[in-house]
Residue frames relative to the residue before (quaternion, step in Angstrom):
aa qw qx qy qz dx dy dz
X 1.0000 0.0000 0.0000 0.0000 0.00 0.00 0.00
X 0.4182 -0.7045 0.5108 0.2607 3.56 -0.85 0.91
X 0.3036 -0.7502 0.5632 0.1667 3.62 -1.07 0.82
X 0.1676 -0.7661 0.6181 0.0547 3.53 -0.91 1.08
X 0.4170 -0.7290 0.5010 0.2092 3.58 -1.14 0.74
X 0.1644 -0.7946 0.5824 0.0488 3.55 -1.15 0.78
X 0.1235 -0.7080 0.6746 0.1684 3.53 -1.30 0.46
X 0.1972 -0.7719 0.5964 0.0977 3.59 -0.93 1.03
X 0.0497 -0.8177 0.5733 -0.0120 3.61 -0.94 0.99
X 0.2664 0.7157 -0.6176 0.1882 3.51 -0.88 0.97
X 0.4223 -0.7237 0.4831 0.2540 3.62 -0.94 0.85
X 0.6228 0.4940 -0.3542 0.4927 3.61 1.26 -0.03
X 0.3725 -0.7664 0.4591 0.2512 3.66 -0.30 1.16
X 0.6592 0.5175 -0.3546 0.4147 3.65 0.96 -0.69
X 0.6407 0.4944 -0.3326 0.4842 3.63 1.13 -0.58
X 0.6152 0.5615 -0.3260 0.4471 3.52 1.09 -0.78
X 0.6853 0.4756 -0.2662 0.4830 3.49 0.99 -1.06
X 0.6066 0.5568 -0.3344 0.4585 3.64 1.07 -0.76
X 0.6732 0.4928 -0.2904 0.4686 3.57 0.88 -0.93
X 0.6822 0.5149 -0.2884 0.4316 3.49 0.93 -0.97
X 0.7806 0.3496 -0.1492 0.4962 3.56 0.96 -0.98
X 0.7023 0.5298 -0.2696 0.3917 3.55 1.10 -0.59
X 0.6831 0.4010 -0.2634 0.5506 3.56 1.36 -0.16
X 0.3515 -0.7274 0.5470 0.2195 3.54 -0.97 0.84
X 0.2085 -0.8531 0.4704 0.0866 3.49 0.43 1.44
X 0.6716 0.5286 -0.3239 0.4057 3.59 0.86 -0.94
X 0.6582 0.5177 -0.3195 0.4435 3.54 1.03 -0.78
X 0.6852 0.4398 -0.2739 0.5120 3.57 1.20 -0.46
X 0.5941 -0.6160 0.3628 0.3688 3.62 1.20 0.12
X 0.6448 0.4911 -0.3358 0.4800 3.55 1.16 0.55
X 0.1316 -0.7508 0.6377 0.1112 3.53 -1.31 0.32
X 0.3906 -0.7063 0.5390 0.2409 3.59 -0.96 0.99
X 0.2447 -0.8049 0.5331 0.0902 3.53 -0.39 1.35
X 0.8026 -0.1250 0.1054 0.5737 3.55 1.21 -0.66
X 0.2164 -0.7601 0.5900 0.1654 3.54 -1.27 0.21
X 0.1147 -0.8086 0.5766 0.0234 3.54 -1.17 0.55
X 0.3372 -0.7560 0.5178 0.2160 3.65 -1.04 0.53
X 0.7891 0.0738 -0.1211 0.5976 3.59 1.17 0.26
X 0.7177 -0.4739 0.3180 0.3990 3.62 -1.31 0.34
X 0.6239 0.5436 -0.3507 0.4385 3.59 0.97 -0.80
X 0.6311 0.5264 -0.3383 0.4584 3.62 0.98 -0.85
X 0.6500 0.5319 -0.3301 0.4308 3.53 0.89 -0.91
X 0.6778 0.5065 -0.2863 0.4495 3.54 0.95 -0.94
X 0.6082 0.5516 -0.3318 0.4646 3.58 1.12 -0.67
X 0.7215 0.4406 -0.2358 0.4792 3.59 1.14 -0.66
X 0.4910 0.7239 -0.4033 0.2686 3.60 1.21 -0.47
X 0.7205 0.4527 -0.2672 0.4522 3.61 0.77 -1.05
X 0.6801 0.4765 -0.3080 0.4642 3.63 1.13 -0.49
X 0.7694 0.3871 -0.1836 0.4738 3.50 0.96 -0.98
X 0.1559 -0.8264 0.5224 0.1412 3.65 1.16 -0.54
X 0.0835 0.8407 -0.5336 0.0389 3.69 0.74 0.89
X 0.4461 -0.6534 0.5413 0.2846 3.50 -1.23 0.59
X 0.8007 0.1183 -0.0193 0.5870 3.58 1.13 -0.65
X 0.1101 -0.7460 0.6503 0.0918 3.55 -1.17 0.76
X 0.0967 -0.7714 0.6264 0.0561 3.56 -0.88 0.96
X 0.0600 0.8477 -0.5096 0.1348 3.53 -0.42 1.26
X 0.4614 -0.6121 0.5656 0.3043 3.46 -1.30 0.55
X 0.4932 -0.6427 0.4838 0.3311 3.59 -1.17 0.52
X 0.7663 0.3644 -0.2079 0.4867 3.60 0.71 -1.03
X 0.2920 0.7296 -0.5755 0.2260 3.58 -0.39 1.29
X 0.5203 -0.6443 0.4390 0.3485 3.63 -1.06 0.52
X 0.7881 0.3438 -0.2969 0.4154 3.52 -1.45 0.30
X 0.7564 -0.1744 0.1220 0.6185 3.59 0.91 -0.94
X 0.2923 -0.7857 0.5180 0.1700 3.56 -0.48 1.18
X 0.7335 -0.4516 0.3084 0.4036 3.55 -1.40 0.17
X 0.6625 0.5068 -0.3316 0.4407 3.57 0.95 -0.72
X 0.6427 0.4825 -0.3272 0.4970 3.61 0.99 -0.74
X 0.6122 0.5492 -0.3355 0.4594 3.55 1.06 -0.70
X 0.6569 0.5155 -0.2844 0.4711 3.56 0.97 -1.00
X 0.6503 0.5136 -0.3124 0.4644 3.56 0.94 -0.87
X 0.6704 0.4988 -0.2982 0.4614 3.63 0.93 -0.90
X 0.6304 0.5097 -0.3253 0.4869 3.62 1.03 -0.87
X 0.6442 0.5368 -0.3161 0.4439 3.60 0.90 -1.00
X 0.7220 0.4602 -0.2451 0.4548 3.61 0.98 -0.84
X 0.8328 0.2646 -0.0927 0.4774 3.54 0.99 -0.81
X 0.7720 0.2478 -0.1376 0.5690 3.61 1.23 -0.34
X 0.0760 -0.8721 0.4810 0.0478 3.57 0.79 1.20
X 0.6679 0.5009 -0.3361 0.4361 3.72 1.00 -0.43
X 0.6226 0.5298 -0.3469 0.4598 3.67 1.19 -0.09
X 0.2526 -0.7670 0.5731 0.1398 3.56 -0.82 1.00
X 0.2235 -0.7898 0.5620 0.1016 3.58 -1.11 0.66
X 0.0897 -0.7343 0.6682 0.0788 3.56 -1.15 0.80
X 0.1285 -0.7824 0.6049 0.0737 3.60 -0.84 0.95
X 0.0434 -0.7662 0.6364 0.0776 3.50 -1.23 0.57
X 0.0701 -0.8123 0.5789 -0.0106 3.54 -1.11 0.62
X 0.4002 -0.6789 0.5551 0.2661 3.59 -1.21 0.52
X 0.6581 0.4839 -0.3141 0.4837 3.60 1.23 -0.01
X 0.2767 -0.7523 0.5814 0.1398 3.48 -0.79 1.14
X 0.2225 0.7856 -0.5226 0.2454 3.57 0.36 1.38
X 0.4293 -0.7241 0.4829 0.2413 3.57 -0.59 1.21
X 0.6311 0.5615 -0.3373 0.4155 3.58 1.01 -0.81
X 0.6188 0.5297 -0.3355 0.4733 3.59 1.09 -0.74
X 0.6630 0.5062 -0.2956 0.4656 3.57 0.93 -0.95
X 0.6405 0.5247 -0.3271 0.4555 3.59 0.95 -0.87
X 0.6907 0.4705 -0.2821 0.4711 3.60 0.84 -0.99
X 0.6172 0.5412 -0.3541 0.4481 3.60 1.02 -0.77
X 0.6481 0.5076 -0.3211 0.4681 3.59 0.94 -0.81
X 0.6690 0.4972 -0.2970 0.4658 3.61 0.92 -0.89
X 0.6905 0.4379 -0.2774 0.5045 3.65 1.16 -0.39
X 0.5668 -0.6566 0.3512 0.3525 3.52 1.27 0.42
X 0.3152 0.7515 -0.5231 0.2496 3.60 1.11 0.59
X 0.4749 -0.7180 0.4447 0.2471 3.58 -0.85 1.04
X 0.7920 -0.0244 0.0520 0.6078 3.55 0.98 -0.89
X 0.1578 -0.7499 0.6370 0.0836 3.54 -1.32 0.58
X 0.0534 -0.8358 0.5458 -0.0258 3.56 -0.54 1.22
X 0.3965 -0.7052 0.5404 0.2310 3.52 -1.21 0.59
X 0.4000 -0.6628 0.5747 0.2653 3.62 -1.13 0.64
X 0.5654 -0.2118 -0.7971 0.0099 1.63 -2.08 1.34
X 0.5010 -0.6757 0.4724 0.2632 3.54 -1.08 0.88
X 0.3280 -0.7299 0.5776 0.1616 3.53 -0.81 1.11
X 0.5037 -0.6910 0.4302 0.2893 3.57 -0.77 1.08
X 0.6868 0.4862 -0.3008 0.4488 3.62 0.85 -0.91
X 0.6023 0.5411 -0.3378 0.4799 3.57 1.14 -0.71
X 0.6563 0.5124 -0.2967 0.4676 3.53 0.94 -1.00
X 0.6528 0.5192 -0.3199 0.4495 3.60 0.91 -0.89
X 0.6544 0.5091 -0.3047 0.4688 3.61 0.93 -0.83
X 0.6557 0.5235 -0.2906 0.4600 3.54 1.04 -0.91
X 0.6545 0.5176 -0.2906 0.4683 3.55 1.01 -0.85
X 0.6158 0.5374 -0.3224 0.4776 3.58 1.11 -0.82
X 0.6614 0.5048 -0.2817 0.4779 3.55 1.01 -0.88
X 0.6542 0.4913 -0.3090 0.4849 3.59 1.02 -0.86
X 0.6418 0.5159 -0.3499 0.4467 3.60 0.88 -0.77
X 0.6439 0.5022 -0.3462 0.4619 3.64 0.93 -0.77
X 0.6443 0.5247 -0.3213 0.4542 3.56 0.97 -0.85
X 0.6730 0.4765 -0.2981 0.4808 3.64 0.89 -0.87
X 0.6204 0.5438 -0.3336 0.4562 3.61 1.04 -0.74
X 0.6561 0.5102 -0.2930 0.4726 3.60 0.99 -0.91
X 0.6800 0.4827 -0.2980 0.4646 3.55 0.94 -0.87
X 0.6081 0.5483 -0.3359 0.4655 3.59 1.14 -0.76
X 0.6638 0.5047 -0.3039 0.4607 3.61 0.88 -0.97
X 0.6234 0.5442 -0.3258 0.4573 3.61 1.03 -0.88
X 0.6601 0.5112 -0.3005 0.4611 3.55 0.99 -0.94
X 0.6526 0.5121 -0.3118 0.4632 3.60 0.96 -0.92
X 0.6586 0.4819 -0.3202 0.4811 3.65 0.97 -0.86
X 0.6391 0.5181 -0.3369 0.4579 3.64 0.90 -0.79
X 0.6337 0.5163 -0.3360 0.4679 3.65 0.94 -0.83
X 0.6427 0.5183 -0.3242 0.4617 3.65 0.93 -0.92
X 0.6753 0.4727 -0.3155 0.4702 3.62 0.86 -0.89
X 0.6281 0.5433 -0.3348 0.4452 3.58 0.98 -0.84
X 0.6543 0.5175 -0.2907 0.4685 3.60 0.96 -1.02
X 0.6695 0.4909 -0.3082 0.4645 3.61 0.93 -0.92
X 0.6120 0.5381 -0.3480 0.4636 3.61 1.06 -0.72
X 0.7099 0.4614 -0.2877 0.4476 3.61 0.74 -1.02
X 0.6108 0.5312 -0.3492 0.4721 3.62 1.12 -0.50
X 0.7210 0.4317 -0.2401 0.4859 3.58 1.06 -0.73
X 0.4218 0.7403 -0.4573 0.2547 3.64 1.17 -0.10
X 0.6588 0.5157 -0.3519 0.4198 3.61 0.78 -0.84
X 0.6467 0.5002 -0.3129 0.4834 3.61 1.03 -0.81
X 0.6394 0.5381 -0.3101 0.4533 3.60 0.95 -0.90
X 0.6482 0.5066 -0.3010 0.4823 3.56 0.98 -0.93
X 0.6550 0.5176 -0.3148 0.4516 3.60 0.95 -0.88
X 0.6487 0.4957 -0.3077 0.4886 3.58 1.04 -0.82
X 0.6276 0.5424 -0.3378 0.4448 3.61 1.01 -0.66
X 0.6855 0.4818 -0.2829 0.4668 3.55 0.93 -0.92
X 0.5759 0.5671 -0.3450 0.4772 3.56 1.24 -0.60
X 0.6691 0.4847 -0.2942 0.4804 3.56 0.86 -1.00
X 0.6310 0.5151 -0.3546 0.4592 3.70 0.96 -0.76
X 0.6702 0.4810 -0.3227 0.4640 3.60 0.86 -0.83
X 0.6878 0.4555 -0.2916 0.4843 3.62 0.91 -0.70
X 0.4126 -0.7399 0.4602 0.2655 3.63 1.23 -0.17
X 0.4597 0.7185 -0.4288 0.2975 3.64 1.08 0.49
X 0.6679 0.4272 -0.3254 0.5153 3.63 1.23 0.36
X 0.4133 -0.6644 0.5553 0.2816 3.50 -1.20 0.72
X 0.7226 -0.4664 0.3044 0.4094 3.61 -1.33 0.30
X 0.6637 0.5145 -0.3205 0.4383 3.61 0.92 -0.83
X 0.6518 0.5146 -0.2960 0.4720 3.52 1.03 -0.90
X 0.6330 0.5451 -0.3088 0.4549 3.51 1.02 -0.89
X 0.6482 0.5171 -0.3130 0.4630 3.60 0.91 -0.99
X 0.6395 0.5435 -0.3073 0.4486 3.63 0.96 -0.98
X 0.6793 0.5013 -0.2804 0.4567 3.55 0.93 -1.04
X 0.5963 0.5586 -0.3519 0.4567 3.58 1.02 -0.79
X 0.6777 0.4906 -0.2765 0.4728 3.56 0.94 -1.02
X 0.6842 0.5122 -0.2872 0.4325 3.58 0.83 -1.01
X 0.7542 0.4212 -0.2033 0.4609 3.51 1.01 -0.86
X 0.4489 -0.7395 0.4010 0.3013 3.50 1.45 0.14
X 0.3712 0.7352 -0.4805 0.3015 3.51 1.10 0.79
X 0.2857 -0.7584 0.5612 0.1683 3.58 -0.96 0.86
X 0.2122 0.7601 -0.5805 0.2007 3.58 0.04 1.26
X 0.0104 -0.8670 0.4967 -0.0385 3.54 0.50 1.33
X 0.5690 0.6040 -0.4193 0.3682 3.65 0.93 -0.47
X 0.5411 -0.6455 0.4418 0.3088 3.58 -1.13 0.63
X 0.8061 0.2169 -0.1115 0.5392 3.58 0.99 -0.71
X 0.1511 -0.7847 0.5971 0.0694 3.60 -1.05 0.71
X 0.1910 -0.7477 0.6206 0.1390 3.46 -1.21 0.58
X 0.1493 -0.8028 0.5758 0.0421 3.59 -0.69 1.10
X 0.1212 -0.7643 0.6319 0.0423 3.58 -0.92 0.94
X 0.1569 -0.7753 0.6099 0.0480 3.52 -0.81 1.15
X 0.0695 -0.8178 0.5713 -0.0027 3.56 -0.64 1.05
X 0.1264 -0.7692 0.6219 0.0746 3.59 -0.85 0.98
X 0.2123 -0.7908 0.5654 0.0997 3.61 -0.74 1.06
X 0.2446 -0.7660 0.5833 0.1151 3.51 -0.84 1.11
X 0.4146 -0.6831 0.5396 0.2651 3.56 -1.03 0.77
X 0.6838 -0.4967 0.3413 0.4114 3.59 -1.27 0.32
X 0.6824 0.4976 -0.2989 0.4441 3.65 1.03 -0.67
X 0.6400 -0.5870 0.3076 0.3888 3.54 1.33 0.22
X 0.5694 0.5965 -0.3944 0.4055 3.55 1.28 0.00
């Protein structure tokens, strides 16, 4: 099972400690990379820890969970956010959704509910990771094949088998820098010594 990293945030030290020690993170495929007591502390740790998931209270000093979620949504698109709150406020939930929050929980947090949620989050992170790996493989295969694709493109140009629109699209797709308006193509046929 792949392990994903988490930052936990709550301004109440006993809740923070309870979350950190009360959940068997490793068994669920997570590791607590860091903790924070407000949103500003979380952001200070983001670049160093690169968490896959941030679990945060909404009501915190200096920067609350909603502002934190909005900043993560705008600047760290690969990090998922779970917010929890002791306030049953529809406006909080609505804003949380608009900031790309994955889940919104009410306090007190039920252990079984949290366990199910973390299992679901792990599956989602695993799927996204596999998609990124597959995309990277495809991208690498494409870049390795670029010289051959460019060679085939120039062959088609010489043979005149492409219209102007298709030609322009291929130039763009293959990352060729052919900025001049006119081109001159020279086709050379090499004869062997035996006359062929």
